[in-house]
C-alpha positions in Angstrom: 187.3 187.5 238.1 184.8 184.5 237.6 184.6 182.2 240.3 184.4 178.2 239.7 180.9 178.4 240.2 180.4 180.8 237.4 182.8 178.7 235.1 180.5 175.7 235.6 177.4 177.7 235.1 178.8 178.9 231.7 179.9 175.5 230.6 176.7 174.0 231.4 174.7 176.6 229.6 176.7 176.1 226.6 176.2 172.5 226.6 172.4 172.9 227.1 172.4 175.2 224.2 174.2 173.0 221.9 172.1 169.9 222.8 168.9 172.1 222.4 170.2 173.5 218.8 170.7 169.9 217.7 167.5 168.6 219.0 165.4 171.3 217.1 167.9 171.6 214.1 165.8 171.6 211.1 166.8 169.8 207.5 165.8 171.3 204.2 167.5 169.4 201.7 169.3 165.9 201.7 169.2 162.2 201.0 167.0 159.4 202.5 167.6 155.7 201.7 164.5 153.7 202.2 164.0 150.1 202.5 160.8 148.7 200.9 159.7 145.3 201.9 156.5 144.0 199.6 154.7 141.0 201.0 153.9 139.3 197.6 151.4 136.9 199.5 149.3 139.6 200.6 149.4 141.3 197.7 148.6 138.9 195.0 147.8 135.8 197.1 143.8 135.9 196.0 145.2 136.1 192.3 144.7 132.5 191.0 147.5 132.9 188.2 149.9 134.6 191.3 149.5 132.3 194.3 151.2 129.2 192.9 154.3 131.0 192.2 154.4 132.7 195.6 155.8 130.4 198.7 156.7 131.0 202.1 160.4 131.4 201.0 160.0 133.8 198.2 156.9 136.0 199.4 159.0 138.8 200.7 160.9 141.2 198.3 163.5 143.8 199.8 164.5 146.4 197.7 166.4 150.0 198.5 165.5 153.3 197.2 167.0 157.0 197.5 165.3 160.1 197.9 167.0 163.1 197.0 165.2 166.5 197.9 165.6 170.4 198.7 162.8 172.9 199.8 161.1 172.5 196.0 162.2 169.6 194.1 162.7 165.8 195.0 163.7 162.6 192.8 163.1 159.0 194.2 164.6 156.4 192.4 165.7 152.5 192.9 169.2 151.8 194.4 169.8 148.4 192.3 171.4 145.5 194.3 174.6 144.2 192.5 174.6 141.1 194.6 171.0 140.2 194.2 171.2 138.8 190.5 168.4 139.9 188.5 165.6 138.1 190.6 164.2 136.2 187.8 160.4 136.4 187.4 159.6 137.4 190.9 161.2 140.7 190.2 158.5 141.5 187.8 156.1 141.5 190.6 157.5 144.6 192.2 157.7 148.2 190.3 161.1 150.4 190.4 159.9 153.8 189.0 161.9 156.9 189.3 159.8 160.2 190.4 160.9 163.6 189.8 158.6 165.9 191.8 158.2 170.1 191.8 156.4 171.2 194.6 156.0 174.5 193.3 154.8 173.8 190.0 152.8 171.1 191.4 154.1 168.7 188.3 155.5 165.2 188.5 157.7 163.0 185.7 157.7 159.7 186.5 159.9 157.0 184.4 157.5 153.8 185.0 159.1 150.4 185.3 157.0 148.0 183.2 158.2 144.4 183.3 161.8 145.5 182.3 160.4 148.3 179.7 159.7 152.1 180.5 157.0 154.3 180.2 156.9 157.9 181.0 154.2 159.9 182.6 154.3 163.7 183.0 151.3 165.0 185.0 149.9 167.1 187.9 150.5 166.1 191.6 147.3 164.8 193.4 146.6 166.6 196.6 145.5 163.9 199.1 143.5 164.6 202.1 145.3 163.2 204.9 143.9 162.7 208.4 146.6 163.4 211.0 146.6 161.6 214.1 148.3 162.2 217.6 150.2 158.6 217.2 153.8 158.8 217.0 156.8 156.3 216.6 160.4 156.9 216.2 162.0 156.4 212.6 165.6 156.4 212.1 166.1 158.7 215.4 163.1 161.0 214.4 160.0 161.5 216.2 157.2 161.0 213.5 153.6 161.6 213.4 151.2 159.2 211.8 148.8 160.4 209.1 146.3 158.3 207.3 144.9 158.9 203.6 141.7 157.0 202.3 143.0 156.1 198.7 139.7 154.4 197.8 136.7 152.5 199.6 138.9 149.5 200.2 142.4 151.0 200.8 144.0 153.3 203.5 147.8 154.4 203.2 149.7 155.4 206.4 152.4 157.8 206.6 154.7 158.7 209.4 156.3 162.1 208.9 158.9 164.0 210.7 158.9 167.8 211.2 162.4 168.3 211.7 162.6 167.6 208.2 161.1 170.6 206.5 160.1 169.8 202.9 156.7 168.1 202.1 158.6 165.0 200.1 158.3 161.4 200.6 158.7 158.0 198.9 157.0 157.5 195.5 156.1 161.2 195.3 154.0 160.9 198.5 153.7 164.4 199.9 151.0 166.9 201.3 152.2 166.8 205.2 153.9 169.3 207.4 157.1 167.4 207.4 159.3 164.5 205.2 157.6 160.9 205.1 160.0 158.7 206.6 157.5 155.8 206.7 154.8 154.6 204.3 152.7 151.4 204.3 149.4 149.9 203.1 146.8 149.0 205.9 147.5 145.4 205.3 151.1 145.7 205.5 151.7 144.2 201.8 153.8 147.3 201.0 156.1 149.0 203.7 158.9 151.7 203.3 161.0 153.0 206.1 163.7 155.5 206.1 167.1 153.8 207.3 169.4 156.5 206.7 169.1 160.2 206.4 172.0 162.8 205.6 171.4 166.5 205.5 173.5 167.5 202.3 172.8 169.8 199.2 172.3 167.7 196.1 173.7 169.0 192.8 171.1 170.7 190.8 171.8 168.0 187.8 170.2 165.4 190.4 166.8 166.9 190.0 166.9 167.0 186.0 164.8 164.7 184.4 165.0 163.6 180.7 163.3 166.0 178.4 163.7 164.5 174.9 161.7 161.4 175.1 159.2 160.9 172.5 156.2 159.4 173.8 155.0 161.0 177.2 151.5 160.3 178.6 149.3 161.6 181.7 148.4 158.8 184.0 144.8 158.2 182.7 146.4 158.0 179.0 148.8 155.3 179.9 146.3 153.3 181.6 144.0 153.3 178.7 146.9 152.2 176.5 147.9 149.5 178.8 144.3 148.1 179.3 143.5 148.1 175.3 146.9 146.2 174.9 147.0 143.8 177.6 143.4 143.6 179.0 142.9 140.1 177.5 145.3 138.6 180.0 145.6 141.5 182.7 142.8 142.1 185.3 142.0 145.8 186.0 142.7 145.2 189.8 146.4 144.2 188.7 146.6 147.7 186.4 145.2 149.7 189.4 148.0 148.1 191.6 150.6 149.4 189.3 149.3 152.7 189.5 148.3 152.9 193.3 151.7 154.6 194.5 151.6 157.3 191.5 
């Protein structure tokens, strides 16, 4: 016959096991909702054509996106805000691309938002040289480690990833870290993504199926060249680069 002390020990061991299992439970597929905050004054404030349109009242644009993922494929897309109206001209200052990505084939398919029109990119996934640091922070209940990518001579990207979420995925197709990216930001804070909802689930296979009957499909370099040829008279090279910096 088990004594009261023995019963208490068994109960305590069971509770400890459940807590430990929950703490170290890893997620291999699911849905993440991100909030993106764009500081238009930081991003376009030195552009003489834009700065007169940006005020203290409209400088922050907040938009939501969702990422569906499993251990090999992902799709990242905008969640339309039905209550926000069309946003007028200010809406054109941010992009709302849809990014499909396959980590096995290292291919990406992007439906690029161009001022209300669409252009399609099919290209290989760039391998980024991340520097993983010892800095950590909590995001949506997950302990995340900070990593840094030197995008170019003047721009660094910060990412915070959680190892409890196994797939190497993130917003806007960012990947290459030992876990899922829950936070992403430019060094100056002009663009910041943070996960606000995380749900373990198995997305339907159709979720990851991108349109395959589109007539005009480009690589990144091909599309950049076309846009510059057609819009170079009024569009500065740095404006064009800003459109592609997240791809």
